[in-house]
C-alpha positions as CSV (number, residue, x, y, z in Angstrom):
1,M,8.2,-7.6,-13.3
2,K,10.1,-5.5,-10.7
3,H,6.9,-3.5,-10.1
4,I,4.8,-6.6,-9.6
5,I,7.3,-7.9,-7.1
6,L,7.4,-4.6,-5.2
7,T,3.6,-4.5,-5.0
8,V,3.2,-8.1,-4.1
9,A,6.1,-7.8,-1.5
10,L,4.4,-4.9,0.2
11,A,1.0,-6.7,0.2
12,A,2.5,-10.0,1.2
13,I,4.0,-8.8,4.4
14,L,0.7,-7.5,5.7
15,A,-2.0,-9.3,7.7
16,P,-4.3,-8.6,10.5
17,V,-3.2,-9.3,14.1
18,V,-5.4,-6.9,16.0
19,P,-8.3,-4.6,14.9
20,A,-7.2,-1.3,13.4
21,P,-7.4,1.7,15.7
22,L,-10.2,4.2,15.0
23,D,-7.8,6.9,14.0
24,A,-6.0,4.7,11.5
25,G,-5.5,6.0,8.0
26,T,-6.8,4.4,4.8
27,L,-3.8,2.2,4.1
28,Q,-3.4,1.3,7.7
29,R,-7.0,0.0,7.9
30,A,-6.6,-1.9,4.6
31,C,-3.4,-3.4,5.9
32,M,-4.9,-4.5,9.2
33,K,-8.0,-6.0,7.4
34,S,-5.8,-7.9,4.9
35,D,-5.1,-11.6,5.2
36,R,-1.3,-11.2,5.1
37,K,0.6,-13.2,7.7
38,A,3.3,-10.7,8.6
39,A,1.1,-7.6,9.2
40,N,0.9,-6.1,12.6
41,R,-0.1,-2.8,14.1
42,R,3.5,-1.4,14.0
43,L,4.1,-2.3,10.4
44,C,0.7,-1.1,9.2
45,S,1.1,2.1,11.1
46,C,4.6,2.6,9.6
47,I,3.2,2.0,6.1
48,Q,0.5,4.7,6.8
49,K,3.2,7.1,7.9
50,A,5.1,6.6,4.7
51,A,2.0,7.1,2.7
52,R,1.1,10.4,4.4
53,G,4.5,11.7,3.2
54,Q,4.2,10.5,-0.4
55,L,0.6,10.0,-1.4
56,S,-2.5,12.2,-1.5
57,S,-5.8,11.0,0.1
58,S,-7.1,9.8,-3.3
59,D,-3.8,8.0,-4.0
60,Q,-4.1,6.2,-0.6
61,R,-7.7,5.2,-1.3
62,L,-6.6,3.7,-4.7
63,A,-3.5,2.0,-3.1
64,A,-5.7,0.5,-0.4
65,T,-7.7,-1.4,-3.0
66,F,-4.5,-3.4,-3.8
67,F,-4.7,-5.2,-0.5
68,K,-8.0,-6.8,-1.4
69,D,-7.2,-7.2,-5.1
70,P,-3.4,-7.3,-5.9
71,H,-4.2,-7.7,-9.6
72,R,-5.7,-4.2,-9.5
73,S,-2.2,-2.8,-9.0
74,Q,-1.1,-4.5,-12.2
75,E,-4.1,-3.1,-14.1
76,I,-3.2,0.4,-12.9
77,R,0.4,0.0,-13.7
78,Q,-0.3,-1.1,-17.3
79,S,-3.2,1.4,-17.8
80,D,-2.9,3.9,-20.7
81,R,-4.5,6.7,-18.6
82,Y,-2.2,9.5,-17.7
83,S,-3.6,9.8,-14.2
84,H,-2.7,6.2,-13.6
85,E,0.8,6.8,-14.9
86,V,1.5,9.7,-12.6
87,F,-0.1,7.8,-9.7
88,W,2.2,4.8,-10.4
89,K,5.3,7.0,-10.2
90,R,4.2,8.3,-6.8
91,Y,3.3,4.8,-5.7
92,K,6.7,3.4,-6.6
93,E,8.4,6.2,-4.6
94,F,6.1,5.4,-1.7
95,G,7.1,1.7,-1.9
96,V,10.7,2.6,-1.7
97,R,10.1,4.9,1.2
98,A,7.9,2.4,3.0
99,Q,10.6,-0.3,2.6
100,Q,13.3,2.0,4.0
101,M,11.1,3.2,7.0
102,C,9.4,-0.1,7.9
103,S,12.0,-2.8,7.3
């Protein structure tokens, strides 16, 4: 349940205010395109900075899918695949770092 809350909390604070800059990263673009009310350029940029320090490019692409489909995060978290398990550990660490950096 704690994992769901963290994922939903990260996604819930994000929404488009202005178009994403051309040099934006994968998560920043997903954040800016999301329909979350609290998103803004500063927050989305901060989340991207946290991601660059914690997640690989492929991890960021997978995490970006959670903005359009939050249930996807639950599927990954509960998956029996080893790759999803190790991704989820990195993703949780990223979530903690993003909260610390971006709050």
